[in-house]
N, CA and C atoms as an extended XYZ file, in Angstrom:
465
Properties=species:S:1:pos:R:3:atomname:S:1:resname:S:1:resid:I:1 pbc="F F F"
N         3.730      -23.181      -18.634 N   MET     1
C         2.764      -22.664      -19.572 CA  MET     1
C         1.373      -23.155      -19.159 C   MET     1
N         0.395      -22.263      -19.238 N   ALA     2
C        -0.962      -22.592      -18.817 CA  ALA     2
C        -1.618      -23.460      -19.875 C   ALA     2
N        -2.472      -24.377      -19.379 N   SER     3
C        -3.233      -25.214      -20.318 CA  SER     3
C        -4.461      -24.433      -20.791 C   SER     3
N        -5.092      -24.880      -21.902 N   PRO     4
C        -6.288      -24.146      -22.381 CA  PRO     4
C        -7.384      -24.110      -21.335 C   PRO     4
N        -7.477      -25.132      -20.448 N   GLU     5
C        -8.541      -25.116      -19.425 CA  GLU     5
C        -8.324      -23.973      -18.428 C   GLU     5
N        -7.063      -23.525      -18.254 N   ASP     6
C        -6.767      -22.480      -17.333 CA  ASP     6
C        -7.109      -21.082      -17.878 C   ASP     6
N        -7.338      -20.988      -19.139 N   GLN     7
C        -7.598      -19.702      -19.794 CA  GLN     7
C        -9.115      -19.392      -19.718 C   GLN     7
N        -9.466      -18.123      -19.388 N   PRO     8
C       -10.894      -17.780      -19.429 CA  PRO     8
C       -11.384      -17.721      -20.879 C   PRO     8
N       -12.659      -17.965      -21.076 N   PRO     9
C       -13.186      -17.847      -22.424 CA  PRO     9
C       -12.982      -16.438      -22.949 C   PRO     9
N       -12.741      -16.246      -24.251 N   PRO    10
C       -12.401      -14.934      -24.785 CA  PRO    10
C       -13.494      -13.868      -24.535 C   PRO    10
N       -14.780      -14.306      -24.437 N   ASP    11
C       -15.824      -13.330      -24.265 CA  ASP    11
C       -16.291      -13.211      -22.812 C   ASP    11
N       -15.503      -13.755      -21.869 N   SER    12
C       -15.914      -13.676      -20.470 CA  SER    12
C       -15.793      -12.278      -19.938 C   SER    12
N       -16.618      -11.954      -18.950 N   ALA    13
C       -16.611      -10.624      -18.340 CA  ALA    13
C       -15.305      -10.480      -17.525 C   ALA    13
N       -14.792       -9.243      -17.387 N   PRO    14
C       -13.608       -9.068      -16.567 CA  PRO    14
C       -13.870       -9.455      -15.123 C   PRO    14
N       -12.836       -9.932      -14.475 N   THR    15
C       -12.949      -10.290      -13.080 CA  THR    15
C       -13.237       -9.065      -12.252 C   THR    15
N       -14.269       -9.097      -11.397 N   PRO    16
C       -14.521       -7.909      -10.586 CA  PRO    16
C       -13.369       -7.626       -9.638 C   PRO    16
N       -13.107       -6.331       -9.440 N   VAL    17
C       -12.019       -5.938       -8.571 CA  VAL    17
C       -12.590       -5.680       -7.163 C   VAL    17
N       -11.980       -6.317       -6.135 N   PRO    18
C       -12.523       -6.047       -4.793 CA  PRO    18
C       -12.456       -4.558       -4.475 C   PRO    18
N       -13.334       -4.099       -3.558 N   ALA    19
C       -13.415       -2.716       -3.190 CA  ALA    19
C       -12.088       -2.277       -2.545 C   ALA    19
N       -11.358       -3.192       -1.910 N   ASP    20
C       -10.081       -2.839       -1.266 CA  ASP    20
C        -9.044       -3.827       -1.740 C   ASP    20
N        -8.196       -3.412       -2.695 N   LEU    21
C        -7.179       -4.253       -3.257 CA  LEU    21
C        -5.978       -4.452       -2.333 C   LEU    21
N        -5.891       -3.634       -1.325 N   SER    22
C        -4.633       -3.564       -0.589 CA  SER    22
C        -4.584       -4.413        0.658 C   SER    22
N        -5.540       -5.290        0.930 N   TYR    23
C        -5.481       -6.088        2.066 CA  TYR    23
C        -5.608       -7.576        1.675 C   TYR    23
N        -4.766       -8.421        2.228 N   GLY    24
C        -4.811       -9.841        1.880 CA  GLY    24
C        -3.435      -10.409        1.906 C   GLY    24
N        -3.137      -11.318        1.007 N   GLY    25
C        -1.958      -12.126        0.964 CA  GLY    25
C        -0.690      -11.516        1.516 C   GLY    25
N        -0.142      -10.487        0.895 N   PHE    26
C         1.101       -9.928        1.318 CA  PHE    26
C         0.957       -9.266        2.667 C   PHE    26
N        -0.144       -8.567        2.878 N   TRP    27
C        -0.412       -7.924        4.168 CA  TRP    27
C        -0.434       -8.992        5.259 C   TRP    27
N        -1.124      -10.067        5.050 N   GLU    28
C        -1.204      -11.129        6.041 CA  GLU    28
C         0.184      -11.749        6.278 C   GLU    28
N         0.950      -11.936        5.241 N   LEU    29
C         2.294      -12.491        5.360 CA  LEU    29
C         3.135      -11.671        6.313 C   LEU    29
N         3.069      -10.345        6.169 N   LEU    30
C         3.865       -9.491        7.019 CA  LEU    30
C         3.228       -9.201        8.405 C   LEU    30
N         1.897       -9.426        8.475 N   GLY    31
C         1.193       -9.137        9.727 CA  GLY    31
C         0.638       -7.709        9.794 C   GLY    31
N         0.530       -7.045        8.667 N   MET    32
C        -0.010       -5.695        8.611 CA  MET    32
C        -1.544       -5.751        8.685 C   MET    32
N        -2.149       -4.802        9.382 N   VAL    33
C        -3.588       -4.719        9.461 CA  VAL    33
C        -4.019       -3.285        9.193 C   VAL    33
N        -5.204       -3.112        8.523 N   PRO    34
C        -5.698       -1.754        8.304 CA  PRO    34
C        -6.302       -1.183        9.575 C   PRO    34
N        -6.162        0.151        9.732 N   LEU    35
C        -6.730        0.846       10.840 CA  LEU    35
C        -7.637        1.972       10.319 C   LEU    35
N        -8.534        2.419       11.154 N   GLU    36
C        -9.396        3.562       10.809 CA  GLU    36
C        -8.515        4.798       10.579 C   GLU    36
N        -8.992        5.769        9.795 N   PRO    37
C        -8.306        7.012        9.620 CA  PRO    37
C        -8.091        7.733       10.951 C   PRO    37
N        -6.991        8.516       11.072 N   ALA    38
C        -6.729        9.310       12.276 CA  ALA    38
C        -7.727       10.457       12.338 C   ALA    38
N        -8.147       10.981       11.150 N   GLN    39
C        -9.082       12.096       11.064 CA  GLN    39
C       -10.191       11.731       10.137 C   GLN    39
N       -11.415       12.191       10.415 N   PRO    40
C       -12.526       11.919        9.499 CA  PRO    40
C       -12.195       12.330        8.064 C   PRO    40
N       -12.462       11.437        7.112 N   GLY    41
C       -12.163       11.716        5.715 CA  GLY    41
C       -10.746       11.473        5.308 C   GLY    41
N        -9.875       11.157        6.268 N   GLY    42
C        -8.493       10.900        5.962 CA  GLY    42
C        -8.305        9.479        5.488 C   GLY    42
N        -7.089        9.137        5.063 N   PRO    43
C        -6.822        7.758        4.564 CA  PRO    43
C        -6.747        6.791        5.752 C   PRO    43
N        -7.127        5.540        5.477 N   SER    44
C        -6.980        4.459        6.454 CA  SER    44
C        -5.506        4.285        6.721 C   SER    44
N        -5.176        3.966        7.926 N   ARG    45
C        -3.759        3.790        8.318 CA  ARG    45
C        -3.419        2.286        8.316 C   ARG    45
N        -2.147        2.001        8.484 N   VAL    46
C        -1.661        0.597        8.474 CA  VAL    46
C        -0.855        0.395        9.747 C   VAL    46
N        -1.102       -0.773       10.405 N   LYS    47
C        -0.432       -1.108       11.665 CA  LYS    47
C         0.343       -2.407       11.537 C   LYS    47
N         1.451       -2.499       12.262 N   LEU    48
C         2.226       -3.700       12.336 CA  LEU    48
C         2.945       -3.752       13.671 C   LEU    48
N         2.873       -4.905       14.359 N   VAL    49
C         3.669       -5.136       15.551 CA  VAL    49
C         4.924       -5.881       15.113 C   VAL    49
N         6.096       -5.307       15.395 N   VAL    50
C         7.360       -5.897       14.944 CA  VAL    50
C         7.576       -7.197       15.713 C   VAL    50
N         7.827       -8.267       14.932 N   GLU    51
C         8.097       -9.588       15.520 CA  GLU    51
C         9.424      -10.094       14.980 C   GLU    51
N         9.944      -11.199       15.505 N   PRO    52
C        11.261      -11.706       15.108 CA  PRO    52
C        11.392      -11.938       13.587 C   PRO    52
N        10.304      -12.339       12.897 N   GLN    53
C        10.427      -12.586       11.460 CA  GLN    53
C        10.611      -11.295       10.642 C   GLN    53
N        10.477      -10.124       11.255 N   HIS    54
C        10.670       -8.857       10.577 CA  HIS    54
C        12.085       -8.324       10.652 C   HIS    54
N        12.948       -9.060       11.376 N   LEU    55
C        14.277       -8.526       11.711 CA  LEU    55
C        15.325       -8.919       10.722 C   LEU    55
N        16.352       -8.108       10.646 N   ARG    56
C        17.608       -8.380        9.986 CA  ARG    56
C        18.610       -8.562       11.100 C   ARG    56
N        19.907       -8.500       10.789 N   SER    57
C        20.919       -8.688       11.812 CA  SER    57
C        20.825       -7.538       12.835 C   SER    57
N        21.470       -7.756       13.981 N   LEU    58
C        21.497       -6.768       15.080 CA  LEU    58
C        20.133       -6.515       15.719 C   LEU    58
N        19.147       -7.340       15.413 N   GLY    59
C        17.821       -7.202       16.050 CA  GLY    59
C        17.039       -6.000       15.540 C   GLY    59
N        17.364       -5.487       14.378 N   LEU    60
C        16.673       -4.320       13.798 CA  LEU    60
C        15.690       -4.779       12.739 C   LEU    60
N        14.565       -4.092       12.627 N   MET    61
C        13.591       -4.392       11.583 CA  MET    61
C        14.193       -4.138       10.211 C   MET    61
N        13.971       -5.067        9.306 N   HIS    62
C        14.494       -4.987        7.952 CA  HIS    62
C        13.915       -3.793        7.216 C   HIS    62
N        14.720       -3.069        6.481 N   GLY    63
C        14.240       -1.918        5.741 CA  GLY    63
C        13.156       -2.218        4.714 C   GLY    63
N        13.169       -3.460        4.237 N   GLY    64
C        12.124       -3.867        3.279 CA  GLY    64
C        10.753       -3.888        3.916 C   GLY    64
N        10.685       -4.186        5.203 N   VAL    65
C         9.392       -4.147        5.922 CA  VAL    65
C         8.909       -2.688        6.041 C   VAL    65
N         9.839       -1.810        6.335 N   THR    66
C         9.526       -0.395        6.397 CA  THR    66
C         8.977        0.097        5.063 C   THR    66
N         9.700       -0.247        4.003 N   ALA    67
C         9.264        0.186        2.632 CA  ALA    67
C         7.892       -0.422        2.301 C   ALA    67
N         7.687       -1.676        2.651 N   ALA    68
C         6.437       -2.346        2.325 CA  ALA    68
C         5.270       -1.670        3.103 C   ALA    68
N         5.517       -1.320        4.343 N   MET    69
C         4.440       -0.647        5.103 CA  MET    69
C         4.085        0.670        4.491 C   MET    69
N         5.077        1.478        4.149 N   LEU    70
C         4.821        2.803        3.558 CA  LEU    70
C         4.158        2.644        2.193 C   LEU    70
N         4.633        1.745        1.372 N   ASP    71
C         4.038        1.522        0.055 CA  ASP    71
C         2.591        1.045        0.203 C   ASP    71
N         2.340        0.170        1.136 N   SER    72
C         0.993       -0.354        1.369 CA  SER    72
C         0.072        0.736        1.822 C   SER    72
N         0.487        1.579        2.742 N   PHE    73
C        -0.326        2.698        3.206 CA  PHE    73
C        -0.628        3.626        2.028 C   PHE    73
N         0.435        4.027        1.313 N   MET    74
C         0.247        5.004        0.245 CA  MET    74
C        -0.604        4.460       -0.875 C   MET    74
N        -0.430        3.194       -1.233 N   GLY    75
C        -1.273        2.559       -2.239 CA  GLY    75
C        -2.734        2.513       -1.830 C   GLY    75
N        -2.941        2.216       -0.574 N   ARG    76
C        -4.312        2.217       -0.048 CA  ARG    76
C        -4.940        3.598       -0.096 C   ARG    76
N        -4.174        4.619        0.292 N   ALA    77
C        -4.646        5.988        0.281 CA  ALA    77
C        -4.954        6.451       -1.147 C   ALA    77
N        -4.038        6.130       -2.091 N   ALA    78
C        -4.258        6.527       -3.458 CA  ALA    78
C        -5.435        5.754       -4.100 C   ALA    78
N        -5.555        4.476       -3.751 N   PHE    79
C        -6.678        3.666       -4.298 CA  PHE    79
C        -8.002        4.254       -3.902 C   PHE    79
N        -8.121        4.799       -2.694 N   ALA    80
C        -9.360        5.407       -2.224 CA  ALA    80
C        -9.812        6.548       -3.105 C   ALA    80
N        -8.889        7.127       -3.886 N   HIS    81
C        -9.187        8.251       -4.765 CA  HIS    81
C        -9.160        7.843       -6.256 C   HIS    81
N        -9.001        6.547       -6.550 N   SER    82
C        -8.943        6.119       -7.951 CA  SER    82
C       -10.282        6.348       -8.638 C   SER    82
N       -10.259        6.698       -9.914 N   PRO    83
C       -11.528        6.821      -10.616 CA  PRO    83
C       -12.292        5.466      -10.646 C   PRO    83
N       -13.587        5.494      -10.756 N   PRO    84
C       -14.344        4.203      -10.832 CA  PRO    84
C       -13.793        3.363      -11.974 C   PRO    84
N       -13.707        2.059      -11.751 N   GLY    85
C       -13.260        1.135      -12.766 CA  GLY    85
C       -11.732        1.120      -12.939 C   GLY    85
N       -10.999        1.625      -11.962 N   HIS    86
C        -9.537        1.646      -12.028 CA  HIS    86
C        -8.940        0.993      -10.801 C   HIS    86
N        -7.718        0.488      -10.989 N   HIS    87
C        -6.875        0.080       -9.870 CA  HIS    87
C        -5.611        0.894      -10.000 C   HIS    87
N        -4.577        0.580       -9.267 N   LEU    88
C        -3.362        1.396       -9.428 CA  LEU    88
C        -2.124        0.578       -9.202 C   LEU    88
N        -1.025        1.098       -9.671 N   VAL    89
C         0.307        0.500       -9.444 CA  VAL    89
C         1.261        1.581       -8.995 C   VAL    89
N         2.275        1.149       -8.268 N   THR    90
C         3.290        2.093       -7.779 CA  THR    90
C         4.259        2.402       -8.922 C   THR    90
N         4.450        3.704       -9.199 N   LEU    91
C         5.457        4.088      -10.183 CA  LEU    91
C         6.778        4.445       -9.561 C   LEU    91
N         6.709        5.063       -8.384 N   GLN    92
C         7.922        5.526       -7.723 CA  GLN    92
C         7.677        5.431       -6.211 C   GLN    92
N         8.709        4.990       -5.504 N   LEU    93
C         8.639        4.896       -4.040 CA  LEU    93
C         9.933        5.431       -3.472 C   LEU    93
N         9.814        6.408       -2.563 N   ASN    94
C        10.946        7.009       -1.880 CA  ASN    94
C        10.809        6.741       -0.373 C   ASN    94
N        11.848        6.245        0.252 N   VAL    95
C        11.820        5.955        1.661 CA  VAL    95
C        13.051        6.626        2.317 C   VAL    95
N        12.811        7.302        3.429 N   HIS    96
C        13.877        7.940        4.183 CA  HIS    96
C        13.851        7.355        5.584 C   HIS    96
N        14.893        6.623        5.919 N   PHE    97
C        14.965        5.937        7.223 CA  PHE    97
C        15.494        6.920        8.268 C   PHE    97
N        14.818        6.973        9.423 N   VAL    98
C        15.196        7.870       10.491 CA  VAL    98
C        15.747        7.147       11.683 C   VAL    98
N        15.085        6.118       12.144 N   ARG    99
C        15.594        5.327       13.247 CA  ARG    99
C        15.111        3.886       13.113 C   ARG    99
N        15.747        3.005       13.858 N   ALA   100
C        15.428        1.582       13.739 CA  ALA   100
C        14.189        1.236       14.583 C   ALA   100
N        13.453        0.235       14.129 N   ALA   101
C        12.379       -0.360       14.909 CA  ALA   101
C        12.866       -1.725       15.400 C   ALA   101
N        12.313       -2.126       16.559 N   ARG   102
C        12.740       -3.384       17.201 CA  ARG   102
C        11.567       -4.238       17.582 C   ARG   102
N        11.820       -5.492       17.922 N   VAL   103
C        10.747       -6.408       18.311 CA  VAL   103
C         9.910       -5.754       19.453 C   VAL   103
N         8.602       -5.857       19.271 N   GLY   104
C         7.669       -5.311       20.250 CA  GLY   104
C         7.130       -3.953       19.902 C   GLY   104
N         7.869       -3.194       19.005 N   ASP   105
C         7.360       -1.890       18.606 CA  ASP   105
C         6.080       -2.050       17.797 C   ASP   105
N         5.112       -1.224       18.088 N   THR   106
C         3.887       -1.141       17.284 CA  THR   106
C         4.053        0.029       16.336 C   THR   106
N         4.001       -0.231       15.029 N   LEU   107
C         4.216        0.802       14.026 CA  LEU   107
C         2.912        1.150       13.336 C   LEU   107
N         2.769        2.417       13.011 N   ILE   108
C         1.576        2.900       12.336 CA  ILE   108
C         2.033        3.789       11.177 C   ILE   108
N         1.563        3.456        9.975 N   ALA   109
C         1.822        4.271        8.771 CA  ALA   109
C         0.606        5.162        8.550 C   ALA   109
N         0.886        6.430        8.306 N   ASP   110
C        -0.164        7.427        8.082 CA  ASP   110
C         0.397        8.491        7.151 C   ASP   110
N        -0.434        9.400        6.692 N   GLY   111
C        -0.009       10.444        5.783 CA  GLY   111
C        -1.205       11.048        5.042 C   GLY   111
N        -0.908       11.545        3.846 N   GLU   112
C        -1.964       12.206        3.082 CA  GLU   112
C        -1.703       12.140        1.592 C   GLU   112
N        -2.812       12.176        0.838 N   VAL   113
C        -2.728       12.273       -0.610 CA  VAL   113
C        -2.456       13.718       -0.927 C   VAL   113
N        -1.363       14.009       -1.625 N   GLN   114
C        -1.003       15.368       -1.909 CA  GLN   114
C        -1.525       15.817       -3.310 C   GLN   114
N        -1.692       14.839       -4.198 N   HIS   115
C        -2.168       15.139       -5.532 CA  HIS   115
C        -2.935       13.922       -6.001 C   HIS   115
N        -4.088       14.146       -6.616 N   ASN   116
C        -4.855       13.085       -7.257 CA  ASN   116
C        -5.356       13.575       -8.594 C   ASN   116
N        -4.703       13.137       -9.651 N   GLY   117
C        -5.081       13.565      -10.988 CA  GLY   117
C        -5.791       12.464      -11.731 C   GLY   117
N        -5.983       12.696      -13.004 N   ARG   118
C        -6.682       11.686      -13.840 CA  ARG   118
C        -5.864       10.435      -14.019 C   ARG   118
N        -4.557       10.551      -14.065 N   ARG   119
C        -3.708        9.417      -14.345 CA  ARG   119
C        -2.813        9.028      -13.177 C   ARG   119
N        -2.484        9.981      -12.320 N   THR   120
C        -1.534        9.670      -11.213 CA  THR   120
C        -2.013       10.284       -9.887 C   THR   120
N        -1.466        9.734       -8.839 N   ALA   121
C        -1.651       10.251       -7.468 CA  ALA   121
C        -0.265       10.300       -6.804 C   ALA   121
N        -0.064       11.297       -5.939 N   VAL   122
C         1.164       11.418       -5.149 CA  VAL   122
C         0.720       11.448       -3.706 C   VAL   122
N         1.422       10.597       -2.928 N   VAL   123
C         1.072       10.443       -1.503 CA  VAL   123
C         2.350       10.609       -0.663 C   VAL   123
N         2.180       11.256        0.460 N   ARG   124
C         3.255       11.442        1.452 CA  ARG   124
C         2.934       10.577        2.678 C   ARG   124
N         3.960       10.027        3.330 N   SER   125
C         3.639        9.144        4.442 CA  SER   125
C         4.707        9.261        5.529 C   SER   125
N         4.298        8.813        6.728 N   GLU   126
C         5.208        8.710        7.864 CA  GLU   126
C         4.943        7.356        8.533 C   GLU   126
N         6.003        6.775        9.058 N   LEU   127
C         5.875        5.559        9.828 CA  LEU   127
C         6.388        5.898       11.224 C   LEU   127
N         5.510        5.739       12.236 N   ARG   128
C         5.799        6.094       13.624 CA  ARG   128
C         5.454        4.936       14.548 C   ARG   128
N         6.098        4.908       15.710 N   THR   129
C         5.687        3.972       16.721 CA  THR   129
C         4.366        4.516       17.323 C   THR   129
N         3.675        3.655       18.055 N   ASP   130
C         2.435        4.120       18.693 CA  ASP   130
C         2.722        5.104       19.825 C   ASP   130
N         3.999        5.276       20.144 N   GLN   131
C         4.434        6.307       21.102 CA  GLN   131
C         4.811        7.596       20.426 C   GLN   131
N         4.769        7.630       19.082 N   GLY   132
C         5.032        8.879       18.328 CA  GLY   132
C         6.431        9.014       17.782 C   GLY   132
N         7.346        8.089       18.026 N   SER   133
C         8.707        8.186       17.505 CA  SER   133
C         8.719        7.952       15.975 C   SER   133
N         9.345        8.838       15.268 N   LEU   134
C         9.416        8.735       13.796 CA  LEU   134
C        10.442        7.664       13.402 C   LEU   134
N         9.993        6.685       12.620 N   ILE   135
C        10.851        5.614       12.105 CA  ILE   135
C        11.303        5.912       10.674 C   ILE   135
N        10.401        6.374        9.825 N   ALA   136
C        10.720        6.656        8.430 CA  ALA   136
C         9.669        7.549        7.815 C   ALA   136
N        10.066        8.239        6.750 N   THR   137
C         9.084        8.971        5.931 CA  THR   137
C         9.152        8.427        4.519 C   THR   137
N         8.132        8.681        3.756 N   GLY   138
C         8.109        8.200        2.392 CA  GLY   138
C         7.215        9.042        1.531 C   GLY   138
N         7.405        8.863        0.240 N   SER   139
C         6.509        9.467       -0.752 CA  SER   139
C         6.426        8.475       -1.893 C   SER   139
N         5.296        8.560       -2.593 N   GLY   140
C         5.124        7.629       -3.732 CA  GLY   140
C         4.263        8.265       -4.812 C   GLY   140
N         4.486        7.796       -6.020 N   THR   141
C         3.679        8.199       -7.155 CA  THR   141
C         2.991        6.922       -7.680 C   THR   141
N         1.706        7.008       -7.909 N   PHE   142
C         0.912        5.865       -8.296 CA  PHE   142
C         0.142        6.179       -9.585 C   PHE   142
N        -0.036        5.186      -10.434 N   MET   143
C        -0.780        5.383      -11.673 CA  MET   143
C        -2.098        4.631      -11.650 C   MET   143
N        -3.169        5.348      -11.995 N   HIS   144
C        -4.508        4.729      -12.098 CA  HIS   144
C        -4.572        3.997      -13.389 C   HIS   144
N        -4.982        2.712      -13.393 N   LEU   145
C        -5.117        1.908      -14.591 CA  LEU   145
C        -6.522        1.328      -14.631 C   LEU   145
N        -7.129        1.254      -15.814 N   PRO   146
C        -8.441        0.643      -15.932 CA  PRO   146
C        -8.392       -0.817      -15.495 C   PRO   146
N        -9.415       -1.303      -14.836 N   THR   147
C        -9.458       -2.690      -14.358 CA  THR   147
C        -9.674       -3.630      -15.560 C   THR   147
N       -10.350       -3.174      -16.552 N   ASP   148
C       -10.590       -4.009      -17.766 CA  ASP   148
C        -9.696       -3.489      -18.846 C   ASP   148
N        -8.650       -4.283      -19.264 N   PRO   149
C        -7.748       -3.814      -20.314 CA  PRO   149
C        -8.440       -3.487      -21.624 C   PRO   149
N        -9.658       -3.961      -21.848 N   GLN   150
C       -10.391       -3.702      -23.067 CA  GLN   150
C       -11.044       -2.303      -23.042 C   GLN   150
N       -11.154       -1.742      -21.823 N   THR   151
C       -11.743       -0.427      -21.689 CA  THR   151
C       -10.681        0.651      -21.829 C   THR   151
N       -10.810        1.556      -22.809 N   PRO   152
C        -9.785        2.585      -22.957 CA  PRO   152
C        -9.781        3.522      -21.734 C   PRO   152
N        -8.573        3.960      -21.389 N   ASP   153
C        -8.393        4.923      -20.295 CA  ASP   153
C        -8.745        6.311      -20.921 C   ASP   153
N        -9.753        6.940      -20.401 N   ARG   154
C       -10.235        8.223      -20.968 CA  ARG   154
C        -9.650        9.380      -20.213 C   ARG   154
N        -8.504        9.188      -19.622 N   SER   155
C        -7.861       10.277      -18.879 CA  SER   155
C        -7.303       11.313      -19.810 C   SER   155
């Protein structure tokens, strides 16, 4: 349980939300890095070089790493279209595994925002090696949420 000193004063301003919520702690833990869009105006891509810590048995990359890369890319793409004063959360994540990735593979997640509404966004994604081999595909649905819980969502 948090002590009273850990609690912000009731009238304090909301914590500002960084311009890019999707890079930092978890990304650094996995070794994912953001890349420039493949096409002007497209979403930023996500890159990862498969290392031993990403593996499961048989020397194959763990499916959770695949899912995390696709979710991270799609969240980043959806966030770029969030209304001002909003962040987002994943509502649904679908991953379709095509082939295994192995140590040394350089993976890039890319795709497109298929729908961006007032409350939700739908994103499609692909995870490929830098040589073009398809590793997995994914789709996700994301919800735009106000950054300040005191501010009503006017969607």
